[in-house]
C-alpha positions in Angstrom: -12.6 4.2 -14.4 -13.1 1.9 -11.5 -9.3 1.9 -10.7 -9.3 5.4 -9.1 -12.2 4.9 -6.7 -11.0 1.4 -5.8 -7.5 2.6 -4.9 -8.7 5.7 -3.2 -11.0 3.7 -1.0 -8.7 0.8 -0.2 -5.3 2.5 -0.4 -5.4 4.3 2.9 -6.4 1.1 4.8 -3.6 -0.9 3.1 -1.2 1.9 3.9 -2.1 1.8 7.6 -1.7 -2.0 7.6 1.6 -2.2 5.6 3.4 1.1 5.9 6.6 1.2 8.0 5.3 4.6 9.4 1.7 5.8 9.9 2.6 9.1 8.2 3.1 7.1 5.0 -0.4 5.6 5.1 -1.6 7.5 2.1 1.5 6.8 0.0 -0.3 4.1 -2.0 -3.0 6.6 -3.0 -0.3 9.2 -3.8 1.5 6.6 -5.9 -1.6 6.4 -8.1 -1.4 10.1 -8.7 2.4 10.2 -9.1 2.1 7.5 -11.8 -0.5 9.6 -13.6 1.7 12.7 -13.4 4.8 10.8 -14.7 2.8 9.4 -17.7 0.7 12.5 -18.4 2.9 14.1 -21.1 4.1 10.7 -22.6 0.5 9.5 -22.9 -0.5 12.3 -25.3 2.8 12.2 -27.3 2.7 8.4 -27.6 -0.8 8.5 -28.9 0.3 11.1 -31.4 2.9 8.6 -32.7 1.0 5.3 -32.6 -2.7 6.3 -32.5 -5.4 6.3 -29.8 -6.3 2.6 -30.0 -2.8 1.3 -29.7 -2.0 3.7 -26.9 -5.0 2.6 -24.9 -4.3 -1.1 -25.4 -0.6 -0.9 -24.4 -1.6 1.2 -21.3 -4.3 -1.3 -20.3 -1.8 -4.2 -20.5 0.5 -2.2 -18.2 -2.5 -1.8 -15.8 -3.1 -5.5 -15.9 0.5 -6.1 -14.9 0.1 -3.6 -12.1 -3.1 -5.3 -10.8 -1.3 -8.7 -10.7 1.7 -7.2 -8.9 -0.6 -5.5 -6.4 -2.3 -8.8 -5.6 1.0 -10.5 -4.8 2.3 -7.4 -2.9 -0.7 -7.3 -0.6 -0.6 -11.1 -0.1 3.1 -10.9 0.9 2.7 -7.7 3.0 5.1 -5.8 0.7 4.3 -2.1 1.1 6.8 -0.8 -1.5 5.8 -3.5 -4.0 2.2 -2.3 -3.5 3.2 1.4 -4.1 5.1 0.4 -7.3 2.2 -1.6 -8.6 -0.2 1.2 -7.9 2.2 3.6 -9.7 1.7 1.4 -12.8 -2.0 1.7 -12.4 -1.6 5.5 -12.2 0.3 5.5 -15.4 -2.6 3.7 -17.0 -4.9 6.4 -15.7 -3.0 9.1 -17.6 -4.0 7.3 -20.8 -7.6 6.9 -19.5 -7.8 10.7 -19.2 -7.1 10.9 -22.9 -10.5 9.2 -23.6 -12.2 12.6 -23.3 -9.9 14.1 -25.9 -10.4 11.1 -28.1 -14.2 11.6 -27.8 -13.9 15.3 -28.6 -12.1 14.5 -31.8 -15.4 13.1 -33.1 -17.5 16.2 -32.5 -17.8 19.9 -33.5 -16.4 22.5 -31.1 -19.8 23.6 -29.9 -20.5 20.1 -28.8 -17.4 19.9 -26.6 -19.1 20.5 -23.3 -21.8 17.9 -23.9 -19.2 15.3 -25.1 -16.9 15.9 -22.1 -19.8 15.6 -19.8 -21.0 12.3 -21.4 -17.5 10.9 -21.0 -17.4 11.9 -17.4 -20.7 10.2 -16.7 -18.8 6.9 -16.9 -17.6 7.9 -13.5 -21.1 7.5 -12.1 -20.8 3.8 -12.6 -17.2 3.8 -11.2 -18.4 5.7 -8.1 -20.5 2.7 -7.0 -18.8 -0.2 -8.7 -15.3 0.7 -7.4 -16.0 0.7 -3.7 -18.4 -2.2 -4.0 -15.7 -4.2 -5.7 -13.5 -3.4 -2.7 -16.1 -4.8 -0.3 -16.6 -7.9 -2.5 -12.8 -8.5 -2.8 -12.0 -7.7 0.8 -12.4 -11.3 2.1 -12.1 -13.1 -1.3 -8.7 -14.5 -0.2 -7.0 -15.1 3.2 -5.0 -11.8 3.0 -7.5 -9.0 3.5 -8.1 -6.8 0.4 -5.8 -8.9 -1.9 -8.8 -10.1 -3.8 -9.6 -6.5 -4.8 -6.8 -6.5 -7.3 -7.9 -9.8 -8.8 -11.2 -8.2 -9.6 -9.4 -5.1 -10.9 -7.3 -7.3 -13.2 -10.5 -8.9 -14.6 -11.9 -5.5 -15.4 -8.8 -4.7 -17.3 -9.2 -7.9 -19.3 -12.7 -6.7 -20.2 -11.4 -3.3 -21.2 -8.9 -4.9 -23.6 -11.7 -6.6 -25.4 -13.7 -3.4 -25.7 -10.7 -1.4 -27.0 -10.6 -3.7 -30.0 -14.2 -2.9 -30.8 -14.6 0.8 -30.1 -14.0 3.1 -33.2 -11.5 6.0 -32.9 -11.2 9.1 -35.0 -8.1 9.6 -37.2 -5.3 11.6 -35.6 -4.2 15.0 -37.0 -2.1 14.6 -40.2 1.6 14.9 -39.4 1.9 17.1 -42.6 0.3 19.9 -40.5 3.2 19.9 -38.1 5.1 22.7 -40.0 2.2 25.1 -39.3 2.3 24.7 -35.5 2.9 27.8 -33.4 5.8 27.7 -30.9 4.7 26.1 -27.6 5.9 29.1 -25.6 3.7 31.4 -27.6 0.7 29.1 -27.1 1.2 29.0 -23.4 1.0 32.8 -23.2 -2.6 32.7 -24.4 -4.7 33.8 -21.3 -7.6 31.4 -22.2 -5.2 28.4 -22.2 -3.7 29.6 -18.8 -7.2 29.8 -17.3 -8.2 26.4 -18.7 -5.1 24.7 -17.4 -5.3 26.4 -14.0 -8.9 25.4 -13.7 -8.1 21.7 -14.3 -5.0 21.7 -12.1 -6.8 23.4 -9.2 -9.8 21.1 -9.6 -7.6 18.0 -9.2 -5.2 19.5 -6.7 -7.8 20.6 -4.2 -10.0 17.6 -4.7 -7.1 15.2 -4.3 -5.7 16.9 -1.2 -9.0 16.7 0.7 -10.3 13.4 -0.7 -7.0 11.5 -0.1 -7.0 12.5 3.5 -10.7 11.8 4.1 -10.7 8.0 4.6 -7.8 8.1 6.9 -9.2 11.1 8.8 -12.6 9.5 9.2 -11.8 5.9 10.0 -8.2 5.9 11.4 -8.3 9.2 13.3 -11.9 9.8 14.2 -13.0 6.2 14.3 -16.0 6.4 11.9 -17.2 3.0 10.8 -15.9 1.8 7.4 -19.4 1.7 6.0 -19.8 5.5 6.7 -16.5 6.3 5.1 -17.5 4.3 2.1 -20.7 6.2 1.8 -18.9 9.6 2.0 -16.4 8.6 -0.7 -19.2 7.2 -3.0 -21.3 10.3 -2.5 -18.2 12.4 -3.3 -17.5 10.6 -6.5 -21.2 10.7 -7.5 -21.1 14.5 -6.9 -18.0 14.6 -9.2 -19.8 13.0 -12.1 -23.6 13.3 -11.7 -23.6 17.1 -12.5 -22.4 16.2 -16.0 -26.1 15.5 -16.8 -26.8 19.2 -16.5 -23.4 21.0 -17.1 -24.0 21.2 -20.9 -27.4 22.7 -20.2 -25.9 25.2 -17.8 -23.5 26.3 -20.5 -26.4 27.3 -22.7 -27.5 29.8 -20.1 -24.2 31.0 -18.6 -20.7 31.6 -19.8 -17.8 29.4 -19.2 -16.3 31.9 -16.8 -19.5 31.8 -14.7 -19.4 28.0 -14.7 -15.8 28.1 -13.5 -16.7 30.7 -10.8 -19.5 28.4 -9.6 -16.9 25.6 -9.3 -14.7 27.9 -7.1 -17.7 28.9 -4.9 -18.5 25.2 -4.4 -15.0 24.4 -3.3 -15.0 27.4 -0.9 -18.2 26.0 0.5 -16.6 22.5 0.9 -13.6 23.9 2.8 -15.8 26.0 5.0 -18.0 23.0 6.0 -15.0 20.8 6.5 -13.4 23.3 8.9 -16.5 24.0 11.0 -18.2 20.6 11.1 -16.2 17.4 11.5 -19.2 15.2 12.2 -20.5 12.6 9.7 -22.8 15.0 7.9 -20.0 17.6 7.9 -17.7 15.2 6.0 -20.5 14.1 3.7 -21.6 17.7 2.8 -18.0 18.9 2.4 -17.1 16.0 0.1 -20.3 16.5 -2.0 -19.5 20.2 -2.5 -16.0 19.3 -3.3 -17.2 16.9 -6.0 -19.5 19.5 -7.4 -16.8 22.1 -7.6 -14.5 19.6 -9.3 -17.0 18.9 -12.0 -17.7 22.6 -12.8 -14.0 23.4 -12.9 -13.0 20.4 -14.9 -15.7 20.4 -17.5 -15.5 24.1 -17.9 -11.7 24.0 -18.1 -11.7 21.1 -20.6 -14.3 22.9 -22.8 -12.3 26.2 -22.7 -9.0 24.3 -23.4 -10.4 22.6 -26.6 -11.7 26.0 -27.9 -8.3 27.7 -27.4 -6.0 25.8 -29.8 -5.8 24.6 -33.4 -6.1 20.9 -34.3 -2.4 20.7 -35.2 -1.4 21.9 -31.7 -3.8 19.5 -29.9 -1.4 16.8 -28.7 1.2 19.2 -27.4 -1.3 21.3 -25.5 -3.1 18.2 -24.2 0.3 16.9 -23.0 1.2 20.1 -21.2 -2.3 20.4 -19.7 -2.3 16.8 -18.4 1.2 17.3 -16.9 0.0 20.5 -15.0 -3.1 18.7 -13.8 -1.5 15.5 -12.6 1.7 17.1 -11.2 -0.5 19.3 -9.0 -2.6 16.3 -8.0 0.5 14.2 -7.3 2.0 17.0 -5.0 -1.2 17.4 -3.0 -1.7 13.6 -2.7 1.9 13.1 -1.4 1.3 15.9 1.2 -2.1 14.6 2.4 -1.1 11.7 4.6 1.7 13.5 6.3 -0.4 16.7 6.8 -3.5 14.9 8.2 -1.4 12.9 10.8 0.9 15.8 11.7 -1.4 18.8 11.6 -4.9 17.5 11.3 -8.0 17.9 9.1 -8.1 21.7 9.7 -4.7 22.2 8.2 -5.5 20.1 5.1 -8.4 22.4 4.3 -6.6 25.6 5.0 -3.8 24.7 2.5 -6.4 24.3 -0.3 -7.2 28.0 -0.2 -4.0 29.3 -2.0 -4.8 27.0 -4.9 -8.2 28.5 -5.2 -6.7 32.0 -5.2 -4.4 31.0 -8.0 -7.3 29.8 -10.1 -9.2 33.0 -9.4 -6.2 35.1 -10.5 -5.9 33.2 -13.8 -9.6 33.6 -14.5 -9.3 37.3 -13.8 -6.4 37.5 -16.2 -8.4 35.8 -18.9 -11.5 38.0 -18.5 -9.3 41.1 -18.7 -7.7 39.9 -21.9 -9.0 40.7 -25.4 -7.4 37.6 -26.9 -10.2 35.2 -25.9 -13.8 35.5 -24.9 -15.9 33.0 -22.9 -18.4 31.1 -25.0 -22.1 30.7 -24.2 
């Protein structure tokens, strides 16, 4: 999990230093998300064929290769090599996202929210370890920031060891394949549409604003690097810390209400970002953004797993991950160009249509009799 916060923190600075055009400064961060989008559907389908453990191991080996290539790319000042290596790291992240589904295979449906939240709590460690590894690796070698990827490679070596120890549940028996419903029919289920829209909008809005934040703060408005680091760390903490209470919230409120709270938090984030561009404005907006992401993502994941049968799991997971990471990839690719061309204000305004889309899908679900929110 440290890969994402590390690349998000350092990617913009390396982009500014190495990119042939300043408008391409966030392309390394976008490459991470594009890699995730490209591998999102294959990740689920590969694991269906070879199993969770083998899928995670092969993906981690790919990430190890990406880390090594990134080190040499930074050392040699190769911008496109850096983007390609981060693309490989992004592909690994698509497999990492499958950890939550692997964990959910161990538990009963009513424990889904708690399990998803526990998995996300790993991000609490990543929120601090990732940026701190960037600071530690910044001057590790002569070429600034190249040492970051050496530390990342070491973390992948550790993960390879752990993957050979961690137990995984058995996959669905392939004899059940004949009983699967057509995918088109499944995707017409309002609950699945609401779940996928919640996850896609959570990642899309979060990625659009967060990707632009380091560049907007440090490169455009000249905030110190330490303040930018604190804002990003606080944002990532806000993404994962609520997982301590989200399962408890779902005992008192319905999934639809949790998802609505997520949308409200994101509206608050956009409002603060538009009207206050001081340090505390950035900090408050990014914290609200992280909180909204958590409620939308945990709620969406919980609803998703309650809306399909076990024999349909890998197909639905593949489509869901593709929707989520394609949206994130698109917003990440837009972020750098938008913030340099039109500014921070435009970045936040463009997040509003995504929130309207999520609201429409939630309204469709609540008006449908085919699925009911669980308490």
